[in-house]
N, C-alpha and C positions, 0 to 999 in steps of 0.2 A: 501497500500499500506507500501508495507518494503519502512521504508531509513537510508536503510546502509550505508560507509560506508560515511555521510554527513559529513568533517572536515571544522573544528576550527582552524585554525591555532593558535590564540590569545587568552588565554583565562584569565582571570583576578587573581589572588590572593581571595579567598571565594566574587566572585560575584555570580551578579542572574543572567542566561539566561534561557531566555526560559523554565521560574518557578521551576528553580533547580542550588543551591548550588554547583553551582566548588570551590573546595580549589585549591587543585594545578593547575600549567601549566604547559606547553606543555614545554620537554626543558626538567625538576626538575627530580629528581631521592630523587627513594622511594625503602620504602622495603617493597614488601608484604611475609606476614611471611610463612614458611619453600617455600617457594620459591625462597626470597633472592630479589638483589636488581634490580633494574631496570630503567628504564630511562621513561619519556611518551612519545610517538612520535606525541598522535593525541584523541581531544574526539572528540566520534564524537555521531548523533542521530545509535541506533539498538533497531525494534520495538521486539527484542530478546528477549527484555531483558521488558518487557512491551512496552505502550502506552506511543509513548512520551519522551522514557528515552534513552541515556545519559552513552557513556564508557569511560570509560577509556583506552585505548590504553596501557598496554606495554608491551619495550622491553624486559625483562632481560637479564642483565648479562655475570649469572655465564657460562646459556644453550641458545643457541640462536635462540630462542620460541618468539611470540607476545600470552600477552594472555589481553585477553574484562575483566575489570571488573563494574558491576555497581558505575556508581559516586554513589548516595545514598547506595551503601554497603558499598565503600573506603572512606564516611561520618559515620560511626559509627565503623570502625575498622578496618578494610580491608587492608586498609593505612598507613602507618606510616613513618616520618619520618628519618632522616638516623641517631645515634647518633651523640653524638656533639666531639667534640676530647675530652672534662671531663666523661662523660660518659663511654667515648673508653678508658680511662684510668685508672677508676677501676671497669672495667673488663677483662683486663687485670687482672694485679693487683689480683681479686678474681678469674680468672682461679687461683692460687698458691698456696690459699684455701684449706683445708682438706674437703669432700664432708661433711653434717648434717648423719646424723648415722638416717635410712631410715631404716621403718623394712620389716623381709624378708615375699616376694608377688612372689606371680609365674614368669616367667619372661612377659605373654600374659601382663599382670597387668602396668606391670615393664615398657612394654616395649609404648604399649596405650598413657601410661602413659610423658616416656617419648619425645613417639613424639603428641601428647596434652600442651608439654613447645618447637618442633621444630613450631607450626605451632598458638604460642602468638605469641601477638604485643611485644616480651619486650626479648629484649639482650642478658637479665645478663638470663633466663629462657634458655637460648641457652647453655650461658656457662652452667648455672649449668644442663646439660646435659651431654658437655665434658670433665667438672670434672665429672664429677657418676660413666663416661663410666672410661672412664682413670685409673683411685682405681682398680677399676674396674677388672678390663686389669690386673693392680698389684696383684692379684688374684688366677682369673683364666684363660686365654687362656681367649678373646667372642669371641663365636659361628660369622656368619657371616650377618643373621641379626644385630649381636652387631658389630661389625663392617664396617656396610652398615651405622645407624643410626650413629656409633663416629664421621665418612668420612662426612656424609651430618654436621653435626655442623660443623666440626671445614671447613667444604667449610661457611657455611653458614655464621658465624665469619666470620675471616680474610676476603670475601669481604668483606664485611662493614665493618670492621675498618681501609682496607686497604683507603676509601673513602673518609669516616670520618678520622685521621690519614697521609693524603696526600700523606700517603708509597707505595712503589713494596707489592701486595700481596705476593710475591715469600717470602718478607722478612718479611714481619706480620706472615704467615707460620711456616717459619720454626726457628722463634723468645717463638712460639707456641707451637711446640713442642723438642723446646730447656727444657723449664720449666718439659714437662713432662718424658724425658731422666732420 
């Protein structure tokens, strides 16, 4: 019998319920790499993820949609905490640096590398994508795909930094774009 949408309203940090370890609480904001910041709105049982599986229901901040992430997958790194204010300042400072020299590789391979960085659990990797594409933009016009990657990366950074630094997203984006002007 399917047990979908059996909601548990309260989950305490790192508690064991129904045999599963629950690290995040309902109401917490977390980062789902390559999707952005979201708020955990429920912890549910869902047989689609396996017998007795529990999922975090995450409502994304940037796009009005909900995603479900198995708690087991989330504990293996699919979700992470929002960076601290101190880390945020380091990431902003790193955007000002020149990107490391890279070997000339075909765009398809380079795009795969950049997409992997966007999907990583490290905001610094996302900042590296922004920095690299910005410097490429100074050399030549970005293709449609490159512009899309650039805009996605900036959106992910702005969203997380605005929460971390408790500043409006528009102010953060303006500051980042001013660095590159």
